[in-house]
N, C-alpha and C positions, 0 to 999 in steps of 0.2 A: 441503119446503114449510114456511115459517115463518108461524105464525099471529100476527098483530099482537096484542099484549097478551093472550097466552094466559092468564096468571095472572088478569087482570081478568075475562076471559070465564068462567073456572072459578069465581072468587069470586062472580060475579053469580048463579050457579046453586047453588053450594055455599058458603054464607056461613060455615060452621064451618071455622076455620082448619085443623084436623087433617084433616077430610074433604077439603078442597080440596088440601092438600099431598099426601095419600095418592093422590088422583086424579092429580095432576100427576106424581108419581113413576111411577105405573103407565102414564100416557100416554107419558112419556118413554121408558120401558122397552119398551113393546109396540107403540106406534103405527107404528113403522117396518116392522113385520111386515106391515102392511096398506098403508101409504102407498107404500112402494117398489114393490110389484107393481102397484098402481093407476097409479102414475106411468109405469111401463114400458109398460103397456097403453094408457092414455088420455092420456099426456102432460100438457099444461097443463090439460086438461079434468078431470083428477083432483082439482084443488083444490076444486071444488064438492062432489065426493064425500067428500073428507076433512072438509070443514066439516060436512057432513050427518052423517058418522060421529061427529064430535066432539059434535054436538048430541044424537044418540041416546045416546051413552055418558054424557054429562052428565045427561040426563033419567033414564036408568036408575040412575045413581049417586044422584041426588036422591031417587028413590023407594025405594031400598034401606033397609030398617029398620035402626035403630041396632044391634039385637041381632045381625043378620046381618053387619053390617060388623065388629062385634067378633069374631064367629066367623071371618070372613075373615082378620083379622089374626092370630088365634090359630093358624089353620091355616098361615099363612105361617111362623110360628115353629116349627111341628111338621110338616115336610114329609112325614113318613111317616104322617100321620093317617088316610089312606085304606087303608093296608095292614092 
């Protein structure tokens, strides 16, 4: 599913360029793990679910405090942080 003007949708909710680009990179990497199964099960009806998922993910990203976003990025650079 292609979302028309995905970057514009993201920037409308996440005006900070770094935050928006980080969200886009993660959406591009992980969204297919959800979109593909939804499409197999629901066909064209999955489009509405995907848009709702995007809305929820953007709302959660917008609410995430800056210090936790910084921690998220630090943990990406240190994949063994949990061990």
